[in-house]
C-alpha positions in Angstrom: 0.0 0.0 0.0 2.2 2.7 -1.2 1.6 6.3 -2.0 3.6 6.4 -5.2 2.6 5.2 -8.6 4.2 2.1 -10.0 5.7 4.1 -12.9 8.3 1.5 -13.7 6.5 -1.6 -12.9 7.2 -4.7 -15.0 4.6 -7.0 -13.6 1.8 -8.8 -15.2 0.3 -5.5 -16.4 3.0 -5.6 -19.1 3.7 -1.9 -18.8 7.3 -2.3 -19.6 8.5 -4.5 -22.5 11.9 -6.1 -22.2 14.4 -6.6 -25.0 13.4 -10.2 -25.3 9.8 -9.3 -26.0 10.1 -7.2 -29.1 12.1 -6.8 -32.3 15.8 -6.1 -31.2 16.2 -3.4 -33.9 13.0 -1.7 -33.0 13.9 -1.9 -29.3 17.2 -0.2 -29.9 15.6 2.5 -32.0 13.0 3.1 -29.4 15.6 3.4 -26.7 17.5 5.9 -28.8 14.4 8.0 -29.5 13.5 7.9 -25.8 17.0 9.1 -24.9 16.8 11.9 -27.4 13.3 13.1 -26.3 14.4 13.0 -22.7 17.5 15.1 -23.4 15.6 17.7 -25.4 12.9 18.0 -22.7 15.5 18.4 -19.9 17.6 20.9 -21.9 14.5 22.9 -22.6 13.8 23.1 -18.9 10.2 21.7 -19.0 8.7 21.6 -15.5 7.7 18.0 -15.9 11.3 17.0 -16.8 12.5 18.2 -13.4 10.3 15.8 -11.4 12.2 12.9 -9.7 10.4 10.1 -11.5 10.0 11.8 -14.9 12.5 9.5 -16.6 10.6 6.4 -15.5 7.2 7.9 -16.4 8.5 8.8 -19.9 9.9 5.3 -20.4 6.5 3.9 -19.2 4.8 6.1 -21.8 6.9 4.7 -24.6 6.2 1.2 -23.5 2.5 1.7 -23.2 2.4 2.3 -26.9 3.5 0.2 -29.9 7.1 0.4 -31.2 6.0 2.4 -34.2 5.1 5.3 -32.0 8.7 5.8 -31.2 9.8 5.0 -34.7 7.4 7.6 -36.2 7.5 10.5 -33.7 9.8 13.4 -34.6 12.3 14.0 -31.9 12.3 17.8 -32.6 8.7 17.7 -31.5 9.6 16.4 -28.0 7.0 18.7 -26.3 4.2 16.8 -28.2 5.2 13.7 -26.3 4.3 15.5 -23.1 1.0 16.4 -24.6 0.4 12.7 -25.4 1.2 11.8 -21.8 -1.2 14.4 -20.5 -4.0 13.3 -22.8 -3.7 9.6 -21.9 -3.8 10.6 -18.2 -6.9 12.7 -18.7 -8.6 9.9 -20.7 -8.6 7.8 -17.5 -11.5 9.8 -16.2 -14.8 8.7 -17.8 -16.3 12.1 -17.2 -13.8 14.0 -19.4 -13.1 11.6 -22.2 -12.7 11.8 -25.1 -10.0 14.4 -24.6 -8.2 16.3 -27.4 -5.5 18.8 -28.3 -5.3 21.1 -31.3 -2.4 23.0 -32.7 -1.5 24.6 -36.0 1.2 22.8 -38.1 2.9 23.2 -41.4 2.5 20.3 -43.7 4.8 19.7 -46.7 3.1 18.1 -49.7 5.3 15.6 -51.5 5.2 14.1 -54.9 6.7 10.7 -54.2 7.9 10.1 -57.7 9.1 13.4 -59.0 9.9 15.7 -56.0 12.0 18.7 -56.6 15.0 18.2 -54.2 15.2 21.8 -53.3 11.4 22.0 -52.7 11.5 18.8 -50.7 14.3 20.1 -48.5 12.3 23.2 -47.8 9.2 21.3 -47.1 10.8 19.1 -44.5 12.4 22.0 -42.6 11.4 22.1 -38.9 9.2 25.2 -39.1 7.6 27.8 -41.3 6.5 31.4 -40.8 2.8 32.2 -40.8 0.6 35.0 -39.7 1.0 33.9 -36.1 4.7 33.4 -36.3 6.6 30.1 -36.7 4.6 26.9 -37.2 6.0 23.5 -36.3 5.7 20.4 -38.5 3.3 17.5 -37.6 4.4 15.3 -34.7 4.9 12.2 -36.7 6.8 11.5 -39.9 4.7 10.4 -42.8 4.7 6.7 -43.7 5.0 6.0 -47.4 1.4 4.9 -47.6 0.1 8.0 -45.9 2.3 10.2 -48.0 0.1 9.1 -50.9 -2.9 10.6 -49.1 -1.3 14.0 -48.2 -2.7 17.2 -49.6 0.1 17.8 -52.1 -0.2 14.4 -53.8 -3.6 14.4 -55.6 -2.1 12.1 -58.2 -2.0 14.8 -60.8 1.0 14.1 -63.0 2.0 17.7 -64.0 1.4 19.9 -61.0 3.0 23.3 -61.4 5.9 23.9 -59.1 4.5 27.3 -58.1 1.3 25.6 -56.9 3.4 23.2 -54.9 5.3 26.0 -53.3 2.1 27.7 -52.3 0.7 24.5 -50.8 4.0 24.0 -48.9 3.4 27.2 -46.9 -0.3 26.4 -46.3 -1.0 25.9 -42.5 -3.1 23.0 -41.3 -4.1 21.7 -37.9 -3.1 18.6 -36.0 -5.8 17.2 -33.7 -4.9 14.5 -31.2 -7.7 12.4 -29.4 -7.4 10.0 -26.5 -10.2 7.8 -25.1 -11.0 4.2 -24.3 -9.7 1.9 -27.0 -12.3 0.0 -29.1 -12.6 -1.7 -32.5 -12.4 1.0 -35.1 -13.3 1.2 -38.8 -12.6 4.5 -40.5 -13.1 3.0 -44.0 -16.8 2.7 -43.4 -17.2 6.4 -42.9 -18.3 8.2 -46.1 -18.4 11.9 -46.8 -15.8 14.5 -47.8 -13.8 14.1 -44.6 -11.8 11.2 -46.0 -13.0 10.2 -49.4 -10.0 8.0 -50.3 -11.2 7.0 -53.8 -11.1 10.7 -54.9 -7.4 11.2 -54.0 -5.8 7.9 -54.7 -5.3 5.8 -57.8 -7.4 2.7 -57.9 -4.6 0.3 -57.1 -3.9 2.1 -53.8 -7.5 2.4 -52.5 -7.7 -1.1 -51.0 -4.4 -0.6 -49.3 -5.4 2.7 -47.8 -8.7 1.2 -46.5 -6.7 -1.4 -44.7 -4.5 1.3 -43.1 -7.5 3.2 -42.1 -9.0 0.3 -40.2 -7.3 1.5 -37.0 -9.3 4.6 -36.6 -12.5 5.2 -34.7 -15.4 5.9 -37.1 -17.0 8.4 -34.7 -13.8 10.4 -34.6 -13.5 10.7 -38.3 -17.2 11.4 -38.6 -16.9 14.2 -36.1 -14.2 15.8 -38.1 -16.3 15.5 -41.2 -19.2 17.2 -39.5 -16.9 20.3 -39.1 -15.9 20.2 -42.8 -12.4 19.1 -42.0 -10.5 17.0 -44.5 -8.1 14.4 -43.1 -4.8 14.6 -44.9 -2.8 12.3 -42.6 -3.6 10.1 -39.6 -1.8 7.9 -37.1 -3.6 5.5 -34.6 -2.0 4.0 -31.5 -3.4 1.7 -28.9 -1.9 1.3 -25.4 -1.3 -2.0 -23.7 -3.8 -0.9 -21.0 -6.7 -0.2 -23.3 -6.5 3.5 -24.4 -6.2 5.0 -27.8 -4.1 7.9 -29.1 -5.3 9.0 -32.6 -3.6 11.9 -34.4 -5.1 13.6 -37.4 -3.6 16.3 -39.7 -6.5 18.2 -41.2 -7.3 21.1 -43.4 -10.6 22.9 -44.1 -10.7 25.2 -41.0 -10.7 28.7 -42.3 -8.7 30.2 -39.5 -5.1 29.4 -38.5 -5.9 30.0 -34.8 -7.0 27.1 -32.7 -9.4 28.5 -30.1 -12.4 28.4 -32.5 -11.6 24.9 -33.7 -11.3 23.7 -30.1 -14.7 25.2 -29.3 -16.3 23.6 -32.4 -14.8 20.2 -31.5 -16.1 20.4 -27.9 -19.7 21.2 -29.2 -19.6 18.2 -31.6 -18.5 15.9 -28.8 -21.3 17.1 -26.7 -23.7 16.3 -29.6 -22.4 12.8 -29.8 -22.7 12.3 -26.1 -26.4 13.4 -26.3 -27.1 11.1 -29.3 -25.1 7.9 -28.8 -25.4 5.3 -31.5 -28.3 6.8 -33.3 -26.3 7.0 -36.6 -23.1 5.6 -37.7 -21.5 9.0 -37.5 -22.5 9.1 -33.8 -21.0 5.8 -32.7 -20.5 6.0 -29.0 -16.8 6.0 -28.3 -16.8 7.5 -24.8 -17.2 4.3 -22.8 -15.8 0.8 -23.4 -18.3 -1.9 -22.7 -16.2 -4.4 -20.8 -19.1 -6.9 -20.8 -18.4 -7.4 -24.5 -15.1 -9.2 -24.0 -14.8 -10.0 -20.3 -17.3 -10.3 -17.4 -16.4 -8.7 -14.1 -17.9 -10.7 -11.2 -20.1 -9.0 -8.6 -18.0 -10.4 -5.8 -14.3 -11.3 -5.9 -13.6 -14.8 -4.6 -10.7 -14.9 -2.1 -9.6 -18.2 -0.8 -10.2 -18.5 3.0 -9.6 -20.9 5.8 -12.7 -19.8 7.7 -10.6 -18.5 10.6 -11.0 -14.8 10.1 -13.5 -12.2 9.0 -12.0 -9.4 6.9 -14.8 -8.3 4.5 -15.5 -4.6 5.1 -18.8 -2.8 4.5 -17.7 0.2 2.5 -20.4 2.2 4.2 -18.4 2.0 7.5 -15.4 3.8 5.9 -15.1 7.5 6.3 -13.0 8.7 3.3 -10.9 11.8 3.7 -8.2 13.3 1.5 -6.6 11.6 -1.5 -3.0 10.8 -0.7 -1.9 9.5 -4.1 -3.2 8.4 -7.4 -1.8 5.7 -9.7 -2.7 4.2 -13.1 -5.0 1.5 -11.5 -6.0 3.0 -8.2 -6.3 5.9 -5.8 -5.0 5.9 -2.2 -7.0 7.8 0.4 -6.6 8.5 4.1 -9.7 7.7 6.1 -11.1 6.2 9.2 -12.6 2.8 10.0 -14.1 2.1 13.4 -12.4 5.3 14.7 -9.0 4.1 13.5 -6.9 6.0 11.0 -6.6 3.9 7.9 -5.2 3.9 4.3 -7.7 2.9 1.7 -6.6 1.8 -1.8 -9.5 1.9 -4.2 -9.3 0.3 -7.6 -10.5 2.6 -10.4 -13.7 1.0 -11.8 -13.0 1.9 -15.4 -9.6 0.2 -15.2 -10.7 -3.1 -13.7 -10.1 -6.2 -15.8 -9.5 -9.8 -15.1 -5.7 -9.3 -14.7 -6.2 -6.4 -12.2 -8.7 -8.5 -10.3 -6.2 -11.4 -10.1 -3.6 -9.1 -8.6 -6.2 -7.6 -6.2 -7.2 -11.1 -5.1 -3.6 -12.1 -4.6 -2.8 -9.1 -2.5 -5.8 -9.7 -0.2 -5.0 -13.4 0.0 -1.4 -12.7 1.1 -2.0 -9.7 3.3 -4.7 -11.4 5.4 -2.3 -14.2 6.2 0.6 -12.0 7.5 1.0 -10.5 11.0 4.3 -8.9 11.9 5.3 -5.5 13.4 7.5 -4.8 10.3 4.7 -5.6 7.7 1.9 -3.1 7.1 -1.2 -4.4 8.9 -4.1 -5.5 6.8 -7.5 -4.6 8.3 -9.9 -5.7 5.6 -11.1 -5.4 2.1 -14.3 -4.8 0.1 -14.5 -7.4 -2.6 -18.0 -6.5 -3.9 -18.3 -4.6 -7.2 -18.3 -1.8 -8.0 -16.3 -0.6 -5.0 -13.1 -2.7 -4.6 -10.7 -1.6 -2.0 -8.0 -2.8 0.5 -7.8 -1.2 4.0 -4.6 -1.1 6.0 -3.2 0.8 8.9 -2.3 4.4 8.0 1.5 5.1 8.0 1.7 8.7 9.0 5.2 9.5 7.7 4.8 8.0 4.3 7.3 6.1 2.2 11.0 6.0 2.5 11.2 7.0 -1.1 9.4 10.3 -0.4 11.5 10.9 2.7 14.7 10.5 0.7 13.9 11.9 -2.7 11.0 14.4 -2.2 11.7 15.7 1.3 15.4 15.6 0.5 16.2 14.0 3.9 19.0 11.6 4.7 19.7 9.0 7.4 22.6 9.0 9.8 24.3 5.7 10.3 22.5 4.8 13.5 19.0 5.5 12.0 20.0 3.8 8.7 20.9 0.6 10.6 17.6 0.7 12.4 15.7 1.1 9.2 17.7 -1.6 7.5 17.0 -4.0 10.4 13.3 -3.2 10.3 13.1 -4.1 6.6 15.2 -7.2 7.1 13.0 -8.5 9.9 9.8 -7.9 7.8 11.3 -9.6 4.8 12.6 -12.5 6.9 9.1 -13.1 8.2 7.7 -13.1 4.6 10.3 -15.6 3.4 9.7 -17.8 6.4 6.1 -17.9 5.2 7.2 -18.7 1.7 6.2 -15.3 0.4 8.4 -13.6 -2.2 7.7 -9.8 -2.3 9.1 -9.4 -5.9 9.0 -5.5 -5.8 11.1 -4.5 -2.8 12.0 -0.8 -3.1 11.9 2.3 -1.0 8.5 3.3 -2.4 7.1 0.1 -0.8 8.6 0.8 2.6 6.4 2.9 4.9 7.2 4.6 8.2 4.8 5.2 11.1 4.7 8.1 13.5 7.3 6.4 15.7 9.8 5.8 13.0 9.1 2.1 12.7 9.5 0.9 9.1 7.2 -1.7 7.5 7.1 -3.6 4.2 4.1 -2.8 2.1 2.4 -3.4 -1.3 1.9 -7.0 -2.1 0.2 -6.5 -5.5 2.8 -8.6 -7.3 3.9 -10.7 -4.3 3.6 -14.5 -4.7 3.6 -17.6 -2.5 6.7 -19.5 -3.4 6.1 -22.9 -5.1 7.5 -26.1 -3.6 10.4 -26.2 -6.0 11.7 -23.0 -4.6 12.1 -21.3 -8.0 9.7 -19.1 -10.0 9.7 -17.5 -13.4 8.4 -14.3 -15.2 9.7 -10.8 -14.9 8.2 -8.6 -12.3 9.4 -5.8 -10.1 11.1 -2.6 -10.9 14.2 -2.4 -13.1 16.4 -0.2 -10.9 15.9 -2.7 -8.0 15.5 -5.9 -10.0 17.8 -8.9 -9.6 19.7 -10.0 -12.8 18.0 -13.4 -12.9 14.6 -11.7 -12.9 15.6 -9.3 -15.7 16.7 -12.2 -17.8 13.5 -14.2 -17.2 15.4 -17.0 -15.5 14.0 -19.0 -12.7 14.4 -17.2 -9.4 13.8 -17.7 -5.7 13.5 -15.6 -2.5 17.1 -14.5 -3.2 15.8 -12.0 -5.8 14.4 -10.0 -2.8 17.8 -10.0 -1.3 19.3 -8.3 -4.3 16.6 -5.7 -4.2 17.3 -5.2 -0.5 20.9 -4.3 -1.4 19.7 -1.6 -3.7 17.4 -0.3 -0.9 20.4 -0.3 1.5 22.4 1.7 -1.0 19.6 4.2 -1.3 19.5 4.6 2.5 23.3 5.3 2.4 23.3 7.8 -0.4 19.8 9.4 -0.6 20.1 9.0 -4.4 18.1 7.1 -7.0 19.9 4.0 -8.2 21.6 4.5 -11.6 20.2 8.1 -11.8 22.4 8.8 -14.9 20.8 5.9 -16.8 17.4 5.0 -18.0 15.7 2.1 -16.3 16.4 -0.2 -19.3 20.0 0.9 -19.6 20.5 0.1 -16.0 18.9 -3.3 -16.4 21.2 -4.1 -19.4 24.2 -3.0 -17.4 23.3 -5.1 -14.4 22.9 -8.2 -16.5 25.7 -7.9 -19.1 28.3 -5.9 -17.2 27.7 -6.6 -13.6 26.9 -2.9 -13.0 26.2 -1.9 -9.4 25.7 1.6 -7.8 28.9 3.1 -6.5 29.3 2.7 -2.8 30.4 6.0 -1.0 34.0 5.9 0.2 33.1 6.7 3.8 30.7 3.8 4.1 31.3 1.6 7.2 33.4 -1.3 6.0 30.9 -3.9 7.4 28.0 -2.2 5.7 30.0 -2.1 2.5 30.6 -5.9 2.8 26.9 -6.5 3.5 26.0 -4.6 0.3 28.5 -6.5 -1.8 27.3 -9.9 -0.6 23.6 -9.0 -1.1 24.0 -7.9 -4.7 26.1 -10.8 -5.9 25.3 -11.8 -9.5 24.8 -15.5 -8.4 21.8 -15.9 -6.2 23.4 -18.7 -4.2 26.1 -16.3 -3.1 23.7 -13.9 -1.4 22.8 -14.3 2.3 19.4 -15.1 3.6 17.6 -12.5 5.7 18.3 -14.4 8.9 22.0 -13.9 8.2 21.5 -10.3 7.2 19.7 -9.6 10.5 22.7 -11.2 12.4 25.2 -9.0 10.4 23.2 -5.9 11.1 23.0 -6.6 14.8 26.7 -7.1 14.9 27.3 -3.8 13.2 24.9 -2.0 15.5 26.8 -3.4 18.5 30.1 -2.1 17.1 28.7 1.4 16.6 26.8 1.4 19.9 23.3 1.4 18.4 20.5 -0.2 20.4 18.5 -2.5 18.1 
């Protein structure tokens, strides 16, 4: 039960793809584009780029989307990537979607067969001057098939170069929509907004219809209602069920965008008022989950009949929101006069995989009782309100303490925190529970300074063989065997513990100079580890080096770690 978003999670939600899961060439290109976009945003001093977890959030954004998103996006339009992040976030709220953004762009028409090199070079320059100043090019580079659809290519063999030059400086608008993803069929939409047969030769029409299959008919119909002509389009679907559709259009009489934004808002309201009455008004605002998966009215949690943990949500008094993540919101509240933390699942994000993790977390948490593990108080497993209730940890996460409050631990306090974590993890391992996502964001501190292990969303009960498979956790803290999708055991948590201990020593984010994926590759291929400060106590240094050994069998168990910490505390006169 953390109050930070799992921005770098690699669990069953498949937010982050690994090199083994996609084309190696595409993966390398995506990584290069990510690095270039990140550098440009940081150099341009965007406020978002200064946030502590921005690098991880940006990488998560690229991994939510297909590889061609990174391959097509223009790095000089780095700020548009921030817009896409913002739109996808806003689209999570059913009350506001679909969301959209509009800006003026300069589109360069291209005759694919007989382009004038000088004209083409001018057309592809990064910006052009207009009545409002300098206009940027569209966010995405044109694919060869869509170039055949662009304004300048009307399949007229002998277009005068002067006409081309005029068209080159003609401004258009780029409209980006985000909403719940659903099956789309633009090629069924008639009208002037995208009459393919009029602008393509016969042999390309069927190919263009296939390309257009990815777009929501209601979106294209909406643009047609405003008299807009789609000249280029790009459709992307995220791994967690959202769409990002980008259209370059002409037909709006004014270069400014305020009037167009108002017109789009009015058309969207019309569609909301008349859902499904005509094909042009296909409802794209809500995704009907019942069409592809049924969400049960009550979540079945295995029970031994010895405890009662089901909570009536009416008995919860919900107070302020503490944090918000992709799949849930964390609130402070009270239950039977006790301060509690309540983690609600977002109803619109619930699917069978999220329910599986929810069930697993409840199943594990109700079985554990230890002073260094966050105490589970109960859960509501009856739809539509699904939540987990735990004790409230007043001082928040160790991550926030170190990286947001910019605080640091002295050696004595550091050893106490390290011992608290080791005791909590020792208890879990003794009960055959592997945490699988041990990091400072999942370590919470109460008002007395006692630290407890939290967040069991991806934790698992270890199978009898003692080894498990599948990648889960967070790259900067992840053991090499987990990164490589090799069988792993409870020793994977020991590696993560070493990274946590290094964080307590330094107050820094592990491998802060690398992206999460670069760090993962370095850990596996080059034995990369964070640099231990020179003034570190030699026994602490030795503990670190043992815990992050490449070979799991070389790492100590938490029982031994506790003994080592207690010995160090005795040496430095710290009372355990």
